[in-house]
C-alpha positions in Angstrom: -30.2 -11.3 -8.1 -27.8 -11.4 -5.1 -24.3 -10.4 -5.0 -22.8 -14.0 -5.6 -25.0 -14.5 -8.7 -23.8 -11.0 -10.1 -20.1 -11.9 -9.5 -20.6 -15.3 -11.2 -22.4 -14.0 -14.3 -19.8 -11.2 -14.6 -17.1 -13.6 -14.4 -18.6 -15.9 -17.0 -19.6 -13.1 -19.3 -16.5 -13.0 -21.6 -15.6 -16.7 -21.1 -15.6 -18.6 -24.4 -17.6 -21.8 -24.3 -14.6 -24.3 -25.1 -15.2 -28.0 -24.6 -11.7 -29.2 -25.4 -8.9 -28.5 -22.8 -6.3 -27.2 -25.4 -9.0 -24.7 -26.6 -9.7 -23.6 -23.1 -5.9 -23.1 -22.0 -5.3 -21.2 -25.1 -7.8 -18.6 -23.7 -5.5 -18.0 -20.8 -2.5 -15.7 -20.9 1.1 -17.1 -20.9 1.5 -15.5 -17.5 -1.6 -17.2 -16.1 -0.5 -20.4 -17.3 3.1 -20.2 -15.9 1.6 -19.2 -12.6 -0.7 -22.3 -12.5 2.3 -24.5 -13.3 4.4 -22.9 -10.6 1.6 -23.5 -8.0 1.2 -27.1 -9.0 4.9 -28.0 -9.2 6.1 -25.7 -6.4 9.0 -24.3 -8.5 9.7 -21.4 -10.9 9.5 -21.8 -14.7 11.5 -19.7 -16.9 10.6 -18.1 -20.2 8.7 -20.8 -22.0 6.4 -20.2 -25.0 2.8 -20.2 -24.5 2.4 -23.2 -26.8 4.6 -25.3 -24.6 3.1 -24.1 -21.5 -0.3 -25.2 -22.9 1.0 -28.7 -23.7 2.5 -29.0 -20.2 -0.9 -28.2 -18.5 -2.8 -30.3 -21.0 -0.6 -33.3 -20.3 -1.0 -32.8 -16.5 -4.7 -32.3 -16.6 -5.3 -35.4 -18.7 -3.0 -37.6 -16.7 -4.7 -39.7 -13.9 -1.8 -39.5 -11.5 -1.5 -35.6 -11.8 -5.2 -35.3 -11.4 -5.0 -37.4 -8.3 -2.3 -35.1 -7.0 -4.4 -32.0 -7.5 -7.4 -33.5 -5.9 -5.5 -34.4 -2.8 -4.6 -30.6 -2.4 -8.2 -29.4 -2.4 -10.1 -28.2 0.7 -13.7 -29.3 1.6 -15.8 -26.8 -0.4 -13.7 -27.4 -3.5 -13.9 -31.2 -3.4 -17.7 -31.1 -2.8 -18.1 -28.8 -5.9 -15.9 -31.2 -7.9 -18.1 -34.1 -6.8 -21.3 -32.3 -7.9 -19.9 -31.5 -11.4 -18.8 -35.1 -11.9 -22.0 -36.5 -10.7 -23.8 -34.2 -13.1 -21.9 -35.5 -16.1 -19.4 -32.6 -16.2 -21.7 -29.6 -16.2 -23.3 -27.8 -13.4 -25.8 -24.9 -13.5 -26.0 -23.1 -10.1 -25.9 -19.2 -9.9 -25.1 -19.4 -6.2 -21.8 -21.2 -6.2 -19.3 -19.1 -4.3 -16.2 -18.0 -6.1 -14.0 -19.4 -3.3 -15.4 -22.8 -4.2 -14.5 -22.6 -8.0 -11.5 -20.5 -7.9 -8.7 -23.1 -7.7 -10.6 -25.5 -10.2 -11.0 -22.8 -12.7 -7.5 -21.4 -12.4 -6.0 -24.8 -13.1 -8.2 -25.4 -16.2 -10.1 -28.2 -14.5 -13.3 -26.3 -15.0 -14.3 -23.4 -17.1 -17.3 -20.9 -16.8 -20.1 -19.9 -19.2 -23.5 -18.3 -19.1 -26.8 -18.6 -21.0 -28.9 -15.6 -20.4 -28.9 -15.3 -16.5 -27.9 -18.6 -15.9 -24.3 -19.5 -14.7 -22.6 -22.8 -15.6 -19.5 -24.6 -14.4 -18.3 -27.2 -16.7 -15.3 -29.5 -17.3 -13.6 -29.6 -20.6 -14.4 -33.2 -22.2 -10.8 -34.2 -22.0 -10.5 -33.7 -18.3 -14.1 -35.1 -17.6 -13.1 -38.4 -19.4 -10.1 -38.9 -17.0 -12.0 -37.5 -14.0 -15.1 -39.8 -14.2 -12.9 -42.9 -13.6 -11.3 -41.4 -10.4 -13.0 -42.3 -7.1 -13.3 -39.0 -5.4 -14.1 -40.6 -2.0 -10.5 -41.9 -1.8 -9.5 -38.2 -1.1 -11.6 -37.4 1.8 -9.0 -38.0 4.4 -6.5 -35.7 2.6 -9.1 -33.0 2.0 -10.2 -33.2 5.7 -6.6 -32.5 6.9 -6.2 -29.8 4.2 -9.3 -28.2 5.4 -8.3 -28.0 9.0 -5.0 -26.5 8.1 -6.8 -23.9 5.8 -9.5 -22.9 8.2 -6.9 -22.5 11.0 -4.9 -20.3 8.7 -7.9 -18.0 7.9 -8.8 -17.9 11.7 -5.3 -17.0 12.7 -4.7 -14.3 10.2 -8.0 -12.8 11.2 -7.3 -13.1 14.9 -3.7 -12.1 15.0 -3.4 -10.0 11.8 0.0 -11.4 11.0 1.5 -14.9 11.2 4.3 -17.0 9.9 4.1 -20.5 8.7 5.8 -21.6 11.9 3.0 -19.9 13.8 0.5 -22.0 11.8 2.4 -25.2 12.2 3.0 -24.8 15.8 -0.8 -24.1 16.4 -1.8 -27.1 14.3 0.5 -29.3 16.4 -0.9 -27.9 19.5 -4.5 -28.4 18.6 -4.5 -31.5 16.3 -1.0 -33.2 16.6 2.0 -33.4 14.1 1.6 -32.1 10.6 4.0 -32.3 7.6 5.6 -29.0 7.1 5.7 -29.6 3.2 2.0 -30.3 3.2 1.3 -26.8 4.9 3.7 -25.1 2.6 2.1 -26.6 -0.6 -1.4 -25.8 0.7 -0.5 -22.1 1.2 1.4 -21.8 -2.1 -2.1 -22.1 -3.8 -3.4 -18.6 -4.1 -6.9 -19.2 -2.8 -9.1 -16.0 -2.3 -8.1 -15.1 1.1 -4.3 -15.9 1.0 -2.0 -12.9 1.3 1.6 -13.2 1.7 4.3 -10.4 2.1 8.0 -10.5 2.4 9.6 -8.5 5.2 13.3 -8.7 5.9 13.5 -11.9 3.9 10.9 -13.5 6.1 7.5 -14.6 4.9 4.5 -13.3 6.6 0.9 -14.1 6.0 -1.4 -11.2 6.7 -5.1 -10.4 6.9 -6.0 -8.8 3.5 -6.1 -5.0 4.7 -2.6 -5.3 5.8 -1.4 -6.3 2.4 -2.1 -2.8 1.2 0.9 -0.4 1.1 -1.1 2.2 2.9 -0.9 0.1 6.1 2.7 -0.9 5.8 3.9 1.0 8.7 1.0 -0.6 10.8 2.0 -4.0 9.7 5.7 -3.3 10.6 4.6 -2.1 14.0 2.4 -5.1 14.5 5.2 -7.6 13.7 7.7 -5.9 16.0 5.2 -5.8 18.9 4.3 -9.4 18.3 7.9 -10.5 18.8 7.7 -9.3 22.3 4.3 -11.0 23.2 3.4 -14.7 23.0 0.1 -15.1 21.0 -3.0 -15.4 23.1 -4.1 -19.1 22.8 -7.8 -19.6 22.5 -9.9 -22.7 22.6 -10.0 -24.5 19.2 -13.7 -23.7 19.0 -13.3 -20.1 19.8 -10.2 -19.8 17.5 -12.2 -21.2 14.5 -14.9 -18.8 14.7 -12.5 -16.4 13.3 -12.4 -18.3 10.0 -15.6 -16.6 9.2 -14.8 -13.3 7.6 -17.9 -11.6 9.2 -17.3 -12.9 12.6 -16.7 -10.6 15.6 -17.3 -11.3 19.3 -20.5 -9.5 19.8 -20.4 -10.4 23.6 -17.9 -7.4 23.9 -20.5 -5.0 22.8 -22.6 -3.5 25.8 -26.2 -4.3 25.5 -27.0 -0.6 26.3 -25.1 0.3 23.2 -27.3 -1.9 20.9 -30.2 -0.4 22.5 -29.0 3.3 22.1 -28.3 2.6 18.3 -31.7 1.1 17.7 -33.4 4.1 19.4 -31.6 6.0 16.7 -33.5 4.0 14.1 -30.6 1.9 13.1 -31.7 -1.5 11.7 -30.4 -4.7 13.1 -28.2 -5.4 10.0 -26.8 -1.8 10.2 -26.1 -2.2 13.8 -24.1 -5.4 13.2 -22.3 -3.8 10.2 -21.4 -0.8 12.3 -20.0 -3.0 15.2 -17.9 -5.2 12.8 -16.4 -2.1 11.2 -15.6 -0.5 14.7 -13.9 -3.7 16.0 -11.9 -4.1 12.8 -10.7 -0.4 13.1 -9.6 -1.1 16.6 -7.7 -4.2 15.6 -5.5 -2.1 13.4 -4.1 -0.6 16.6 -3.6 2.8 15.3 -7.2 4.1 15.6 -8.0 6.2 18.7 -11.5 5.4 20.2 -12.6 8.9 19.5 -12.2 8.5 15.8 -15.1 6.1 15.6 -17.4 9.0 16.5 -17.0 10.1 12.9 -17.9 6.7 11.7 -21.1 6.9 13.6 -21.9 10.4 12.4 -21.2 9.3 8.9 -23.8 6.6 9.2 -26.4 9.1 10.0 -26.3 8.7 13.8 -27.1 12.0 15.5 -25.1 12.0 18.9 -26.5 14.7 21.2 -24.1 16.7 23.4 -25.3 15.2 26.5 -24.8 11.6 24.9 -21.0 12.1 24.2 -19.7 10.7 27.4 -22.2 7.9 27.4 -21.2 6.8 23.8 -17.5 7.3 24.5 -17.8 5.0 27.4 -19.3 2.3 25.2 -16.6 2.7 22.7 -13.8 2.5 25.3 -15.6 -0.8 26.6 -15.5 -2.4 23.1 -11.9 -1.3 22.6 -10.8 -2.7 25.9 -12.3 -6.1 25.1 -11.3 -6.5 21.4 -8.5 -8.8 20.4 -6.0 -6.5 19.0 -3.4 -7.5 16.4 -0.7 -5.5 17.9 -1.4 -7.3 21.1 -1.1 -10.8 19.4 -4.6 -11.5 20.0 -4.8 -10.3 23.6 -7.4 -7.7 24.6 -6.2 -4.6 26.4 -7.7 -5.7 29.7 -6.2 -9.2 29.4 -2.8 -7.8 28.7 -3.0 -5.7 31.7 -4.6 -8.3 34.1 -2.8 -11.5 32.9 0.6 -10.5 31.6 1.7 -7.7 34.0 4.0 -10.2 35.8 5.7 -10.9 32.5 7.0 -7.2 32.3 5.4 -7.0 28.8 
């Protein structure tokens, strides 16, 4: 059983099998219900009884216009999953569905999760399915295509730059794709998808890569923000930028081939090599890690570095650092910043 299957089965383990929507919504806490309403409506709700919250969501999720609106806010993987469920009469058995795909649909009560033995099911409450089966999902492909472009660009930018604002995202979208409605971007980011992290600093909203949300890295985050105010962001080609939307992506072209060969000679598997290099690059992106500290990472992974190898390994690590796009450099590598921006007095 792979990790996705384990997560899905664990998530579904304690979920009651409730086919009617009111029954399902009553399984959520008042806080969860209020949270879902606030995301959909884009406004705060005061202290409302759980019974009233259930009714408000019930009326929304059984209203064709409201469901049309919710579908128009989905991204590509979510819409495809919704199509699969509808075409399969409202119930889908697939252990391998990613939590990113069903997270939003589940959070709003459009689907619920359950299990039978080691099989994972995603199902619509009957009330929702009766409305949903009469909606032509193909009508939303255009909206979802634009949503997906915005969301993938958002993921790529926070992983490339570490910290962005909504203005950064809108400016980048306008640069690559053309004008976009600000309210559309704001609504899309207000939905708490898995990778979305927002912090408020000096009354400003910053979207940050997940590690920078941790209070432990608060000082690092502040330094990155202050530094970025002085440096224009490094603008990559759209193709190169979007590679960063993949969480596991790092530019392995910056890694000296001889360093890979060195690690393999130490009996490190290809998978372990990639994992190590990914970790090293991410450490450097934080901007507060010295190159020498990665020696400890190598040693902790069972790599025995001989005394006469120290300088050679250090040279490899310095080369990786100098060619890594650092958050504190607003996406510039140290070499680029030295060579390309020296005339800007930065």
